[in-house]
TINUGU-693807 format. One record per residue: x, y, z of N, C-alpha, C, CB in turn. Coordinates in steps of 0.02 Angstrom, whole numbers, m for minus. Glycine has a CB too. Example, Ala and Ser with C-alpha at 12.3 -4.5 7.8 and 13.67 -1.06 7.14 Angstrom:
BEGIN
     n_x     n_y     n_z    ca_x    ca_y    ca_z     c_x     c_y     c_z    cb_x    cb_y    cb_z
     660    m284     390     615    m225     390     660    m165     390     565    m224     452
     642    m112     354     684     m53     357     645       2     394     704     m30     286
REM end
This chain:
BEGIN
     n_x     n_y     n_z    ca_x    ca_y    ca_z     c_x     c_y     c_z    cb_x    cb_y    cb_z
    m514   m2181   m6657    m532   m2128   m6611    m581   m2153   m6558    m562   m2070   m6649
    m610   m2211   m6569    m657   m2239   m6522    m624   m2254   m6455    m688   m2303   m6550
    m561   m2276   m6457    m525   m2290   m6395    m515   m2226   m6354    m456   m2323   m6410
    m499   m2172   m6388    m490   m2108   m6353    m556   m2084   m6323    m461   m2055   m6401
    m610   m2093   m6359    m675   m2073   m6332    m691   m2114   m6269    m731   m2083   m6384
    m677   m2179   m6273    m689   m2222   m6215    m645   m2200   m6156    m675   m2295   m6232
    m583   m2182   m6170    m537   m2161   m6117    m563   m2097   m6082    m467   m2148   m6145
    m589   m2050   m6120    m616   m1989   m6090    m679   m2004   m6050    m631   m1937   m6145
    m721   m2049   m6074    m781   m2067   m6036    m760   m2102   m5971    m827   m2113   m6077
    m710   m2145   m5975    m685   m2179   m5915    m657   m2128   m5866    m631   m2231   m5934
    m621   m2078   m5891    m595   m2025   m5847    m653   m1988   m5813    m550   m1976   m5886
    m707   m1976   m5849    m765   m1943   m5819    m795   m1986   m5763    m819   m1929   m5873
    m797   m2051   m5773    m823   m2097   m5721    m778   m2095   m5660    m830   m2169   m5749
    m713   m2098   m5671    m665   m2096   m5615    m669   m2028   m5580    m592   m2109   m5641
    m679   m1976   m5619    m686   m1909   m5590    m748   m1905   m5545    m690   m1856   m5645
    m802   m1936   m5566    m862   m1939   m5526    m850   m1977   m5461    m920   m1971   m5566
    m816   m2033   m5466    m800   m2073   m5406    m756   m2034   m5358    m766   m2140   m5426
    m707   m1998   m5386    m663   m1958   m5343    m703   m1902   m5310    m605   m1930   m5383
    m751   m1874   m5345    m794   m1823   m5316    m834   m1849   m5257    m842   m1795   m5368
    m859   m1909   m5263    m896   m1940   m5207    m849   m1951   m5148    m928   m2008   m5229
    m788   m1974   m5163    m738   m1983   m5110    m722   m1916   m5077    m673   m2015   m5139
    m710   m1864   m5118    m693   m1798   m5091    m749   m1772   m5046    m679   m1749   m5148
    m811   m1781   m5067    m868   m1756   m5028    m874   m1791   m4961    m932   m1764   m5067
    m849   m1852   m4956    m855   m1889   m4893    m798   m1873   m4844    m855   m1963   m4907
    m749   m1835   m4867    m693   m1816   m4823    m715   m1762   m4774    m633   m1792   m4864
    m680   m1757   m4717    m697   m1705   m4669    m675   m1636   m4694    m666   m1720   m4601
    m707   m1585   m4669    m692   m1516   m4687    m619   m1498   m4673    m738   m1468   m4650
    m588   m1531   m4626    m519   m1513   m4610    m472   m1524   m4669    m495   m1554   m4551
    m495   m1561   m4720    m454   m1572   m4779    m450   m1510   m4824    m481   m1630   m4819
    m499   m1466   m4819    m501   m1408   m4864    m502   m1342   m4826    m561   m1412   m4909
    m488   m1343   m4762    m487   m1281   m4723    m423   m1276   m4685    m547   m1277   m4675
    m415   m1222   m4649    m355   m1213   m4610    m355   m1257   m4547    m347   m1140   m4590
    m409   m1292   m4534    m412   m1339   m4478    m355   m1390   m4484    m481   m1376   m4476
    m341   m1411   m4546    m289   m1461   m4558    m221   m1435   m4537    m288   m1481   m4632
    m212   m1369   m4541    m149   m1339   m4523    m142   m1327   m4448    m140   m1273   m4560
    m197   m1339   m4412    m197   m1330   m4340    m204   m1258   m4319    m135   m1359   m4311
    m224   m1215   m4364    m233   m1145   m4349    m301   m1133   m4318    m224   m1101   m4412
    m306   m1081   m4278    m372   m1066   m4251    m414   m1036   m4306    m367   m1017   m4190
    m472   m1063   m4314    m515   m1042   m4369    m570    m996   m4342    m546   m1103   m4404
    m578    m939   m4376    m630    m893   m4354    m697    m908   m4388    m609    m821   m4369
    m695    m934   m4449    m756    m944   m4487    m786   m1013   m4480    m743    m930   m4558
    m749   m1059   m4451    m773   m1128   m4446    m756   m1155   m4376    m741   m1173   m4502
    m804   m1185   m4344    m793   m1209   m4275    m756   m1276   m4276    m861   m1217   m4238
    m731   m1296   m4217    m695   m1359   m4211    m738   m1418   m4230    m669   m1367   m4139
    m803   m1416   m4213    m847   m1472   m4231    m859   m1474   m4306    m914   m1466   m4193
    m861   m1416   m4339    m870   m1415   m4411    m809   m1442   m4448    m885   m1344   m4434
    m751   m1439   m4417    m690   m1465   m4448    m695   m1540   m4461    m629   m1451   m4404
    m733   m1574   m4420    m739   m1646   m4426    m801   m1669   m4465    m740   m1677   m4359
    m846   m1623   m4482    m904   m1643   m4521    m882   m1653   m4594    m961   m1591   m4516
    m919   m1692   m4631    m900   m1706   m4700    m910   m1643   m4744    m941   m1765   m4728
    m873   m1641   m4798    m879   m1585   m4845    m950   m1583   m4871    m828   m1593   m4903
    m979   m1641   m4884   m1048   m1645   m4909   m1097   m1614   m4858   m1068   m1718   m4925
   m1089   m1633   m4795   m1133   m1607   m4743   m1127   m1531   m4736   m1119   m1640   m4676
   m1068   m1506   m4746   m1057   m1434   m4738   m1087   m1394   m4796    m982   m1419   m4734
   m1076   m1415   m4858   m1098   m1376   m4916   m1165   m1398   m4944   m1046   m1381   m4969
   m1184   m1460   m4934   m1248   m1484   m4959   m1252   m1488   m5034   m1302   m1441   m4933
   m1311   m1473   m5061   m1326   m1482   m5132   m1283   m1443   m5180   m1396   m1464   m5143
   m1257   m1386   m5160   m1214   m1346   m5205   m1153   m1386   m5225   m1193   m1280   m5172
   m1133   m1432   m5183   m1074   m1473   m5197   m1086   m1519   m5257   m1056   m1515   m5137
   m1148   m1538   m5269   m1163   m1580   m5328   m1144   m1543   m5391   m1239   m1598   m5329
   m1162   m1480   m5396   m1144   m1440   m5454   m1069   m1432   m5461   m1177   m1372   m5450
   m1036   m1418   m5406    m963   m1408   m5407    m929   m1472   m5429    m938   m1387   m5338
    m951   m1529   m5405    m919   m1593   m5422    m939   m1618   m5491    m935   m1645   m5370
    m996   m1596   m5516   m1018   m1618   m5582    m978   m1584   m5638   m1093   m1603   m5592
    m953   m1525   m5626    m917   m1488   m5678    m857   m1526   m5706    m894   m1421   m5651
    m811   m1552   m5664    m754   m1589   m5692    m775   m1651   m5731    m706   m1608   m5637
    m826   m1686   m5706    m849   m1746   m5741    m878   m1729   m5810    m902   m1783   m5699
    m917   m1677   m5813    m947   m1656   m5876    m892   m1630   m5924   m1000   m1601   m5865
    m844   m1594   m5897    m789   m1569   m5938    m750   m1626   m5969    m741   m1524   m5896
    m742   m1681   m5932    m706   m1740   m5959    m744   m1772   m6017    m695   m1791   m5904
    m808   m1761   m6021    m848   m1790   m6076    m843   m1750   m6140    m920   m1795   m6054
    m820   m1688   m6136    m817   m1646   m6196    m772   m1677   m6250    m792   m1576   m6178
    m710   m1700   m6233    m669   m1731   m6286    m698   m1795   m6315    m600   m1744   m6260
    m742   m1828   m6277    m775   m1887   m6304    m827   m1867   m6356    m809   m1928   m6247
    m859   m1809   m6346    m909   m1785   m6393    m877   m1749   m6452    m958   m1739   m6358
    m823   m1713   m6439    m787   m1675   m6491    m714   m1699   m6490    m793   m1596   m6478
    m700   m1754   m6525    m633   m1784   m6520    m580   m1748   m6562    m638   m1856   m6543
    m560   m1691   m6538    m506   m1653   m6570    m451   m1641   m6519    m533   m1585   m6599
    m388   m1644   m6541    m333   m1634   m6494    m337   m1566   m6457    m268   m1639   m6530
    m358   m1514   m6492    m362   m1448   m6459    m413   m1449   m6402    m381   m1394   m6510
    m467   m1486   m6411    m517   m1492   m6359    m489   m1531   m6300    m582   m1526   m6386
    m453   m1585   m6315    m422   m1625   m6263    m372   m1584   m6222    m387   m1687   m6293
    m332   m1544   m6257    m284   m1501   m6222    m319   m1448   m6180    m236   m1467   m6272
    m373   m1420   m6205    m411   m1370   m6168    m440   m1400   m6104    m467   m1340   m6211
    m466   m1460   m6110    m494   m1494   m6051    m440   m1511   m6001    m531   m1559   m6073
    m384   m1538   m6024    m329   m1555   m5979    m303   m1492   m5944    m272   m1589   m6018
    m296   m1438   m5981    m273   m1376   m5951    m321   m1348   m5900    m261   m1324   m6005
    m385   m1350   m5916    m435   m1325   m5868    m438   m1367   m5805    m504   m1322   m5901
    m430   m1433   m5813    m429   m1476   m5754    m368   m1462   m5711    m430   m1550   m5775
    m310   m1452   m5743    m250   m1436   m5705    m257   m1369   m5669    m188   m1435   m5751
    m282   m1320   m5704    m292   m1254   m5674    m340   m1257   m5615    m317   m1204   m5727
    m395   m1293   m5624    m445   m1299   m5570    m416   m1336   m5509    m507   m1335   m5595
    m378   m1389   m5523    m351   m1427   m5466    m297   m1388   m5430    m323   m1494   m5490
    m256   m1351   m5466    m205   m1310   m5433    m238   m1253   m5394    m155   m1282   m5485
    m290   m1224   m5423    m325   m1170   m5387    m360   m1196   m5324    m377   m1137   m5433
    m376   m1261   m5322    m405   m1290   m5261    m357   m1288   m5202    m425   m1361   m5274
    m292   m1282   m5216    m242   m1277   m5163    m227   m1205   m5145    m178   m1312   m5185
    m257   m1158   m5180    m242   m1087   m5167    m261   m1069   m5096    m278   m1042   m5218
    m220   m1027   m5063    m235   m1008   m4994    m303    m976   m4986    m182    m961   m4969
    m327    m942   m5037    m393    m910   m5030    m449    m962   m5029    m404    m861   m5088
    m436   m1022   m5055    m487   m1075   m5054    m473   m1128   m5002    m493   m1107   m5122
    m411   m1153   m5001    m396   m1213   m4960    m378   m1197   m4888    m340   m1250   m4991
    m349   m1141   m4875    m327   m1127   m4807    m359   m1064   m4780    m250   m1120   m4803
    m422   m1056   m4793    m457    m996   m4770    m503   m1014   m4712    m497    m964   m4826
    m522    m963   m4676    m567    m974   m4620    m639    m981   m4644    m562    m917   m4569
    m654    m957   m4704    m720    m966   m4733    m712   m1010   m4795    m754    m897   m4751
    m724   m1075   m4788    m710   m1122   m4842    m755   m1112   m4903    m718   m1193   m4817
    m727   m1129   m4960    m764   m1127   m5023    m772   m1197   m5049    m727   m1082   m5075
    m829   m1213   m5079    m837   m1280   m5108    m788   m1293   m5165    m908   m1290   m5133
    m761   m1240   m5195    m712   m1249   m5250    m646   m1279   m5225    m699   m1182   m5284
    m634   m1277   m5160    m573   m1306   m5133    m569   m1382   m5144    m568   m1291   m5058
    m626   m1414   m5156    m624   m1487   m5169    m588   m1503   m5234    m696   m1515   m5172
    m580   m1453   m5278    m543   m1465   m5340    m471   m1484   m5327    m547   m1404   m5385
    m445   m1470   m5269    m378   m1491   m5251    m371   m1567   m5252    m359   m1465   m5183
    m425   m1603   m5241    m424   m1676   m5243    m411   m1702   m5314    m490   m1703   m5216
    m423   m1660   m5364    m421   m1682   m5434    m352   m1678   m5467    m469   m1642   m5473
    m301   m1660   m5431    m235   m1653   m5462    m211   m1717   m5496    m184   m1633   m5409
    m217   m1777   m5465    m196   m1837   m5501    m235   m1848   m5566    m204   m1898   m5456
    m299   m1832   m5565    m340   m1840   m5626    m322   m1788   m5678    m414   m1837   m5609
    m302   m1729   m5656    m280   m1678   m5704    m217   m1702   m5740    m268   m1610   m5668
    m172   m1733   m5703    m111   m1760   m5734    m129   m1817   m5782     m62   m1785   m5680
    m177   m1857   m5763    m201   m1910   m5807    m234   m1880   m5870    m251   m1955   m5771
    m269   m1826   m5862    m299   m1792   m5920    m245   m1765   m5967    m345   m1734   m5897
    m190   m1742   m5940    m134   m1719   m5982    m106   m1778   m6021     m79   m1686   m5938
     m99   m1835   m5989     m75   m1895   m6024    m124   m1916   m6079     m64   m1954   m5975
    m188   m1910   m6065    m239   m1925   m6116    m235   m1876   m6174    m309   m1924   m6085
    m223   m1813   m6159    m217   m1763   m6212    m156   m1778   m6255    m212   m1692   m6182
    m102   m1800   m6224     m42   m1819   m6263     m59   m1878   m6308      17   m1837   m6215
     m92   m1928   m6280    m112   m1987   m6320    m160   m1967   m6375    m144   m2040   m6275
    m205   m1922   m6360    m253   m1898   m6410    m217   m1863   m6467    m304   m1850   m6377
    m169   m1821   m6450    m130   m1785   m6501     m90   m1835   m6543     m82   m1734   m6467
     m59   m1884   m6510     m19   m1934   m6545     m62   m1975   m6593      15   m1980   m6495
    m120   m1996   m6569    m166   m2035   m6611    m189   m1994   m6671    m227   m2058   m6570
    m204   m1932   m6660    m226   m1888   m6714    m170   m1877   m6765    m249   m1821   m6686
    m108   m1869   m6741     m51   m1859   m6786     m40   m1922   m6829      12   m1842   m6747
     m44   m1980   m6798     m35   m2043   m6835     m89   m2052   m6887     m34   m2102   m6788
    m149   m2035   m6869    m205   m2041   m6916    m195   m1993   m6975    m273   m2026   m6880
    m171   m1933   m6962    m159   m1884   m7015    m103   m1908   m7061    m141   m1815   m6985
     m51   m1939   m7032       4   m1966   m7072     m21   m2022   m7118      60   m1993   m7027
     m60   m2067   m7091     m87   m2122   m7131    m131   m2096   m7188    m126   m2170   m7087
    m172   m2047   m7173    m215   m2017   m7224    m173   m1985   m7279    m263   m1966   m7193
    m120   m1950   m7258     m76   m1917   m7307     m42   m1969   m7351     m24   m1873   m7271
     m19   m2024   m7322      14   m2077   m7361     m34   m2108   m7411      42   m2131   m7314
     m95   m2119   m7389    m145   m2149   m7434    m161   m2101   m7492    m210   m2166   m7396
    m163   m2037   m7477    m177   m1988   m7529    m121   m1984   m7580    m189   m1919   m7497
     m59   m1990   m7557      m1   m1988   m7602       1   m2049   m7647      65   m1983   m7562
     m18   m2107   m7621     m17   m2169   m7660     m69   m2169   m7716     m29   m2228   m7614
    m125   m2138   m7706    m178   m2140   m7756    m174   m2085   m7807    m244   m2137   m7723
REM end
């Protein structure tokens, strides 16, 4: 199970790096500016400022959540926890693309979760591996119990 714990910690590190990358992107990535629509809530100059510059310190909290969530299966190595984390990451990343967040005239810092879709898919693969590892371990334990 140590390998799975390491994998979840590594995913948390990659998630943190992706958060830094997302924060450095321009606002046009998470607003209707990217669609070329006239924006009522955000000016043309704000479309080109970085997401970090626009939201400031609140973005640290928003970006810390996925990284911390990835650490939960490392602390509690159960397949159900891994699946819950993978599902929540997928839900958050898909909601980051929602029109109310990603293509609105008043941007939300939660729209950055759209950047996390590849990592959510990776979390699903980790949950599958976690489940598989747990099943194999249970089989081996059952075989040892039958032999003795």
